[in-house]
N, C-alpha and C positions, 0 to 999 in steps of 0.2 A: 362534589358530582352529591353526598347529603345535603346540600341544601337546596341544588336544584330537585332532586326526589319530594323533600318535602313539601316545595310552593306548590309540584305536582298534585301533589294528596291534598294540599289545600284547597285549594281550585278545585278540584272533584269536591271536596265537601262541600262545598260552599253552592257547587250547584246540585247536586242533591238535598242541601236545605232547601235551596229555591222548591223543590222541587213537592218536600216531602209538605215543606210550611201550605204550599196551593191544597196540598189533599188533607191538611189537615190531622196527620197523622205523625207519627212519631217512628217509626217503623217501616221498610214496603214488604212485604210478604214472600215476594219473591224479584228475581232479577236474571232477567235474560237477556241475552250477547251478544252479538252481534258485528261481526269482525274483519281483523286477519291475525298477521304475526303478534301484534299487540296485548290483543286480545283474549287470542286460541290458550287452550287448557287442554289438549291434546288430540283433535282429532284427528290431524292430519296421520298421527301415526296410522290410522285405521285404511290410508287412502291410499294410493299408485303414484306420487311424488315423492320429486327431486326437496320438497321445503317438508323438512321434516327438524325438529330438534331433539328427536329421542337417542339423543347421542351423544357424550361427553365433547366440549365442557359445559352441554347445557344442563343447570340442574344442577352443578357444583354445591350451590350452598342447602339441597335439597338430603335430607339424609337417607331415602329409598334412592338416589340418583336422582336422572333424567326422568320428565315425565310431559316433552312434548309441550312445552310451555315454553317459549323466545328468549331464554331467561335466565341469568341466571337462580332462582329462584322462585317466590312469587312473583307476580304481573300485577297492574294497578287492580286490575279486575276481581285477583283473589284479597284485595286490603279493602276494598269497598265492599265487598262480602263480609269483610268483618265487621269493618265500622256498621253496617247496617243489622251485623246481629244475625248471619246468615252463615250456614256453612256453605265453605269453596262450591264453587256454580260448576260442576261435572258437564266432560265434552257429551255433546247429542250424540257421537257414535259409541262413546263407551257403555251407552247405559243399554238395556233387555230390552222387550218389552212391556215387562214389568215396572221395570223400572222407572221407565217414559208415563204409563200409567197414574204410579203415585206419588213421584216424585212432586212435592209442594212446592219448593225453594225458588225454583228455575234451571234455564238451560242454557249451556253453552253453545250456540252453535256454529263458532269465530274458528275460518280456518285463513292457516298462515302464507299468506303469497295472494291469495283471494282478492276480488277488489268487485265495482259495481258491476262492470258488463259483466260476460259469462265466458267471453275469449280469454280475457287478465289472467295470466300467468299460463295458459293453456303450454307452452312448451317448455313447463317445469313436468307435467302429467296433471292429474284427475286434481283440485282443490276445488271447496266449493262455494262457488258466488254467491253475493249477498241475492241473488233466485234464489239458488237451491238450499240459502241458509234459511232463509222464509218456507220455501216449502216444508222445510224438514220441522219449523217451528208449525206450520200447518198441521203439517202428520201427528205431536205433537196434542193439539187440540181436538185432534179430529175423534186421538184413542181419546182423549178422558166424554169428548162428549158423550162416545159412545158406551162407556166402562164409567166415568164418573165423576158425571155434569158437576157436582156440587167445589172440584176444583175449579172449574171455570174462575167462579168469583173472584178470584182473587186478582186476576190480571189485569180489572181496569186499576190496581191500587197496584201494579206492577213496575218496577222500572224497566225501560227498556232501555239499552245500551247500543249505540249503536256509534262504532266507527272504520268506516273503511271510505277508499279512493284511494290509498297514496299508491296502492301497484297499480290502479289504471294509467299511473304515468310512470311510473321505475320499469314496469314490468309491462307494456304498452306502448305509452304515446311515446315515449323515450327510446323503444327496442323496434325502429323499422328495420331492423334487418329480420326481425321474426314479426311482426304487424302491420297491417296498414294503415294504421288509425292515423298515422302523421302526415300521411300522405293524401289522404281520404277527407278529410277535416282539418280545417285549420283549429289555430288553437280557442277561439272565441265557440267553434260549432263543436269541440270535443267538450268544452268544460259544458256547454249547453246539455249534451248528450248527457252529461252523468248527471248533472242536477235533475232533470230529464228523469232519468231510471232511478234515482233516487226517491225522485217524487212519489212513485209509482210505489215502489218496496215499500216504503213509509207505508201509503194509502194502504201495501193491504194488507199491513200489519195493525191497522188501526181496526183493519173487515174482522180482523180473528180474533181482536180485545185489547191489543194492547191502546192502550190513553196514554202513559206518562212517559217522555224518552225524553231523551239526553243522547243528542246529536252534534257528531262532530266534528268540523272541518280537517283540511290536510297541512300537516305539519310544515317545515321550511325544509322539501325535499335537497332541496341545491344543495344545506347544510350537512346532509350528509357525507363520510367519507368517501363513500365505493363515488358518488357523486361526483366528488372532490376530484379526485384521484382519477378518474375515467377522463375528464371534462377534456377537451382541445380547442384551443390553446387551452392552456393551464388558468386558471382566475387571479385576478392579482387584487380578488377582496379575499376572504374567508371561505364566501360559499357564490354558490353557482350562482348568480343573480336573477340569468334568463331561465333557467328552470323552477324560482322560489317567483318571479311574474305570471309562470305559466300558472302555477297551482294558487294564484290568487284571484284570475280570471274565474274560477270554482268558484276559491272561496269567497271572493265579492257575493255573487249570486246565493249564494245558500243565506246564509238571516230570513231573505227575503223570501225564500221558498215558505221555510219551516213557519214563518211568522205565516204565510197566507194557508195552510195548510193547518196551523191552529186556530185560524178564523172561519174554515171549514167542515170542519174537523169536531162536534159538538162535544164535550167534555174533554178532547183531548190538552195537554201541554207540553210542549216544548222547551228544551231548555238548549242552549248552539251552546257547546265546548271549543274553545277559542285553541285547540293546539300550534295554528302559527303562530300567535301572540307568547305561548309558554315556550318555541321552541326558539324565541329573538330571546327571552329574559337568560337560557341554557347559553344561546350562540354566542354572547355578551361576556358570561361568569365565562366560561371555557379561555376567554380572549388572552 
């Protein structure tokens, strides 16, 4: 496990190095986070949803106990913030209006169980979809525009972390009892829909001042124990490859989409994070 995690950290540090070299800066002034439970730092604590992590055994390695992070301690976001010399990135919903105006080092808008699509995970209650997260970012920008416009200058040098889409499959397309997605869309059509919605979201973030993005694809969902254990019939391989193949339809389109954005959005830098490839290494080492 330790070796797998260190590989992930190395992978992310390489990506951040590429961005920071491109902007000719040694450190980023702020980190803005958009995503799901892999990135969340406690927003769901304030939402009426079953997707919460504010109880044990979550946070068992933290002296203060559970924080709302879906892990025993720190998330990858926490480690990245520390590597940039930044404080831990606070959850948007934990901040007062004054905090939202004055904070200079970034905000975490991620929400556990959320997806690119607004309807994803609504069966679990209220979570913040990507659109909602971007609206909250817009509210942050508007507050600063009205009260502290000088603080907006660091947005173009900040890193915008986007890791979302897992739940659009786990808690949407693969849940036909709760959602009509798999009845309405073919696998390719659904992948197209997700990429189109993400493209729109990234453009909106750019309009609000974002310039430097790290955008992750979706990991090997077919290797998640819950997916493997619920498969019928049981797979003869370690993972449910039919599910991984669904994800690949989306992942195959993502690099071209972000390259297109980088060409058309003046001054933007996009780095593609390959969570799918990292998952493969972890799965092979666990065998």
